[in-house]
N, C-alpha and C positions, 0 to 999 in steps of 0.2 A: 503494500499500500505506499502511496505517495502522499506526503503533507501538501495539501492544496492551499491552505492558508491559515494563518494564526488569527483567531477571531478575538480572544482576549489576552491581554499580557497580565503580568502580576499587578500592575496599577489599576486596570480596568475591572479586574476580579474584587480587589479591595474595594472599589468604588460601589459595585454592584451589590457585595455584601452588606455594605454600610446601608444603601438605600433600602434593601430588604429589611435590615434591622429597624430603620426608622418607620418602614410602612407597617412593620409588625406591631410597634409599639402603638401607632396611631390607630390601626384598625381594632386592636384589642384593647384600646385605652389602659396601656401600661402592661405589666406582665402578671397580674393577678391572675392565678390558675391557668397559667400557660406553661406547658412543658414542650421543650424542643425536643424532637426525637430524629436523630440522624440514622438514615439507611446505610447499613455497612456496603461498602468500606468508605468512599469518599463522602458521603453523606455526613457521616459522623464528623470528619474534619470540617466540612462546611458549617456543621450545625455549632461546633466549638468556636469558630470564628465569628458566627453571628452572635453567639452568647457573649463573647469578649466586647463586641461593639454595643451590645444592648447595656452591658455593665458600665461602659466608658459613657453612655448617654444618660442611663437613669440611675446610676450608682447602686443598683441592685443586681443580684445574681438571678438568673432564669434556671428553672430545673431543667436538667437535661437527661436524655437517655440516648441509647443506641439499639438498633434493631436488626436483626439477622432473620431475613425474609426466606432464607433456603428452602425450608420446608412448606412454605406457602406458595411457592411458584407453581403455576400451572404448566410450565415447560419442563419440569424437573425430569420427567422419564426421556424427554427428547435429548437433553443436554448431556445427562450423566452417563449415557450408553452402558446402562447395568453396572456402573461404578456407584459406591457409597457417596452421597453428596457431602461436603465438606461444611459442616454446621459450626459457625463460629460463637453463636450465643448471643442472646440480648442481655441488656442491662438496663432497665427501666427502674430508677429508684423509687417510684411512687405508685399508688393506684391511679389509673388513668380516669376513674369514674368521675363525672362532671368537671373534668379538665379540658382546657382548650388545648388539643394535641396539634403541633405544627411538625408535620414531617419534612424532613430536609434530605434533598437527593441532588446529585450533580447534573444529571441530564434526564429530561422528560421525553421520552419517544412514544412508545405504543400506549402506554399507560399501564401495562401488566405488572410492573414493579410496583407501582403506587397501589394497584389492587390488592397485590399480595401483602404490601404493608400495611393497608387498612384491615385485611383479616387478621393479621398478627396484633394489632393494636386492639381490635375488639375482643382478642383473647386475653388481654390485659385489663379490662374495664371497660366501662361504656362511658366514653367522652361525650362532653355536651356538644363539642365540635371537632372536626378534623380539618386541619388546613394543610396545604401544600407549599412549599418553597423549593424552587429549584435554580441552579445557576443558569442551565441552558435549558430552553424549550424548543425543540427542533422539528415539532409537527409529527405528522403521520400516526396519529392516534388510531388505536384500535377499539379504544374503550371510551365511554363518554366521561373522561376525566379531565380538569384543567388545573393549572396551578394559580393559586392565590399571589404568590410573589415570585417574579421573575428576574433573574438578572439580566438576561438578554434572551431574545427570540432570534433564533438564527433558522431560517427556512433551509431546509436541505432536501437533496434528492435521496430515494431510498438506496441508492448506490454509494453513498457517502457515510462516513463514520465521524462522530464527532467524538474527540479524545479530550478528558479533562486530566490534566496533570497537576498534581498539588505538592508542595514542598515535603508535606508529612509522607508521602508514599512515593514520590517521583523525583524530588530533590530540586523541583523548581515549579512555578505555578504558570500555566499557559493553558488556553483552550484552543484546539486546532481541528481543522476539517481535514480528513484524508479521504482519498477516493481509490477505488480498486483499479 
């Protein structure tokens, strides 16, 4: 695969996450009863960065958790090819009942990851709301799911791939489009 273009650099990612943090605070009138839940793997690091910005803005810590959706995926049998799935485990430190859960992920594409994450959240309690924050929305939905908070909308073709690189996993921050 060839890198076609760099969509976001480190500074643009930082700006997008700061804007998302402000929008979350505005839409939820603060962080009362809000729980940020990152979808493993990169969603967790994005949620941590958003939580840091919220703390800088509000002076308060937002409750955070992380979610492994491996066992909730509807494509588990097609991806694992008779291998056992690698389950990393979830860590959500509070009961989600009556909380405003904000799921955080890197890329919104078909919506299937988000559907799996919603199923996982419902197994942890009955939130009053589930909201979605993504760094990139690339279109091509297969399910009726939309993000409440978006760093950047990037229309793509189905032959392209959006790759999010973060310092925590990839040693640098950038979002690129690759084509086959």
